[in-house]
C-alpha positions in Angstrom: 34.5 -22.7 96.2 32.4 -25.3 94.5 31.6 -26.4 91.1 28.5 -28.2 90.0 27.3 -28.7 86.4 29.9 -26.1 85.0 28.7 -23.3 87.2 31.3 -21.5 89.3 30.5 -20.3 92.7 32.2 -17.5 94.7 32.6 -16.8 98.3 31.4 -13.7 100.1 34.0 -11.5 98.2 32.3 -12.3 94.8 30.2 -9.0 94.9 33.4 -7.0 95.4 35.2 -9.0 92.8 32.5 -8.1 90.2 33.1 -4.5 90.8 36.8 -4.8 90.7 36.5 -6.6 87.3 34.3 -3.9 85.9 36.8 -1.3 87.0 39.7 -3.1 85.4 37.8 -3.4 82.1 36.7 0.3 82.0 40.2 1.6 83.3 42.0 -0.2 80.5 39.6 0.6 77.7 38.7 4.1 78.5 42.1 5.5 79.3 43.7 7.6 78.1 40.9 8.6 75.7 38.4 9.9 76.6 39.4 9.6 80.4 43.1 10.8 80.7 44.1 8.6 83.7 42.8 5.2 84.9 42.5 6.4 88.5 39.7 8.8 87.3 37.4 5.9 87.0 36.2 4.5 90.3 33.5 3.2 92.6 31.3 6.0 94.1 27.9 7.3 94.1 27.2 9.9 91.4 26.9 12.7 94.1 29.9 11.6 96.1 32.3 11.2 93.2 35.2 13.4 94.2 37.3 14.1 91.1 36.3 11.0 89.2 35.4 11.3 85.5 33.4 8.0 85.6 31.7 6.7 88.7 30.3 3.2 89.1 27.8 2.8 91.7 26.2 -0.6 92.8 22.6 0.6 93.2 20.9 -2.8 93.6 21.4 -6.4 94.4 18.4 -8.7 93.6 17.9 -12.3 93.8 17.7 -14.0 90.3 14.9 -16.5 90.7 15.5 -17.9 87.2 19.0 -18.9 88.0 18.1 -20.3 91.5 19.5 -23.7 92.3 17.7 -26.3 94.5 20.2 -29.2 94.4 22.6 -29.8 97.3 26.2 -29.8 96.3 28.4 -32.8 97.5 31.7 -31.5 98.9 34.2 -33.6 100.9 31.7 -35.8 102.7 29.1 -33.2 103.4 26.3 -31.6 101.3 26.5 -27.9 100.9 23.3 -25.9 100.5 22.8 -24.4 97.0 24.2 -21.0 96.3 22.3 -17.7 96.2 22.0 -16.4 92.6 21.9 -12.6 92.3 22.0 -9.9 89.7 24.0 -6.8 90.4 22.7 -3.4 89.0 25.4 -0.7 88.4 24.8 2.9 87.7 27.5 4.6 85.5 27.7 8.3 85.6 30.2 10.6 83.8 31.6 13.8 85.3 33.5 16.6 83.7 35.3 19.4 85.3 35.4 21.4 82.0 33.6 24.6 81.6 30.0 24.9 80.9 30.4 25.0 77.1 32.2 21.7 76.7 31.2 19.7 80.0 28.1 17.9 78.5 29.9 16.9 75.4 32.9 15.5 77.4 30.4 13.5 79.5 28.6 12.2 76.5 31.9 11.1 75.0 32.8 9.2 78.2 29.3 7.5 78.3 29.5 6.7 74.6 32.8 5.0 75.1 31.6 3.1 78.1 28.6 1.8 76.2 30.9 0.7 73.3 33.3 -1.2 75.8 30.4 -2.9 77.7 28.7 -3.9 74.4 32.0 -5.4 73.0 32.6 -7.2 76.3 29.0 -8.4 77.1 30.5 -11.6 78.3 33.5 -10.7 80.4 36.2 -13.3 80.7 39.9 -14.0 81.4 42.3 -11.2 82.1 39.6 -8.7 83.3 38.2 -11.0 86.0 39.4 -10.5 89.6 39.5 -12.6 92.8 37.3 -15.6 93.0 35.9 -15.0 89.5 39.4 -15.4 88.0 40.2 -18.4 90.2 37.1 -20.3 89.1 37.3 -19.3 85.4 34.0 -17.4 85.7 32.2 -15.4 83.0 30.2 -12.3 83.7 27.2 -11.4 81.6 26.8 -7.6 81.2 23.3 -6.4 80.1 22.0 -2.9 79.7 18.9 -2.2 81.5 16.2 -0.7 79.3 14.7 1.7 81.9 12.2 4.5 81.3 12.9 8.0 82.3 10.6 7.6 85.2 12.4 4.4 86.4 15.8 6.2 86.2 14.7 9.1 88.2 13.2 6.7 90.8 16.5 5.0 90.9 18.3 8.3 91.5 17.7 8.5 95.3 20.4 11.0 96.3 18.5 13.7 98.2 17.9 16.9 96.5 20.5 16.4 93.8 19.0 16.6 90.3 19.1 13.5 88.1 22.2 13.3 85.9 22.3 11.3 82.7 23.5 7.7 83.7 23.7 4.3 82.3 22.4 1.3 84.1 23.7 -2.3 83.6 22.8 -5.6 85.1 25.6 -8.1 85.9 24.6 -11.6 86.5 23.6 -14.1 87.5 26.4 -14.1 90.2 26.5 -17.3 92.4 27.3 -16.6 96.1 28.2 -19.8 97.9 26.4 -20.9 101.0 28.3 -21.7 104.2 25.5 -24.1 105.3 26.2 -27.8 105.2 24.7 -31.0 106.4 26.2 -34.4 106.7 26.1 -36.5 103.4 24.9 -40.1 103.6 27.4 -42.3 101.9 26.7 -45.8 100.5 29.2 -47.9 102.1 28.2 -51.5 100.9 25.6 -52.7 98.4 24.2 -56.2 98.9 22.3 -57.9 96.2 20.5 -61.2 96.8 19.3 -63.3 94.0 16.7 -66.0 94.5 15.8 -68.7 92.3 12.0 -68.7 91.6 12.1 -72.2 90.1 9.7 -74.7 91.4 
């Protein structure tokens, strides 16, 4: 792990650590109401959700050009290549096993609570962070994606399964450390010569 200019950089587990951090937040804040048990919130596609009441699905990873870094990072006598800055896009979908008359209302309650929790924790810190994010004192920025109905249905690529109301959030930028390094040139001695221009 490296640190440059206040930015924290995670190893290859950082993508999984973001998912675990979101799960930790939502499980603590949505249980026992409106989701009876924390284990009913999990990572799964909306159509392969088992008995989950709320599924989180990482549907896209995109490079964040605005957060791209170009500077090499000095680290123990070598220069490490800059990290890859990415945004993670998560789809949250509620699922109710209730009968037809109350199913939709149950799902709306779950989504409403999830929106409230993510709004109140739009910068995720401290006890909710997992893995390398916690080790580095990282912060996660959570932003709702304002997608049109057409964009949402395009994002819903699950075969013949009909679209189900879902929330989409962007988490990022997340910095993924590079393993590439090159030798760093070190200044070992500086020699200054002064000449008198008198004449």
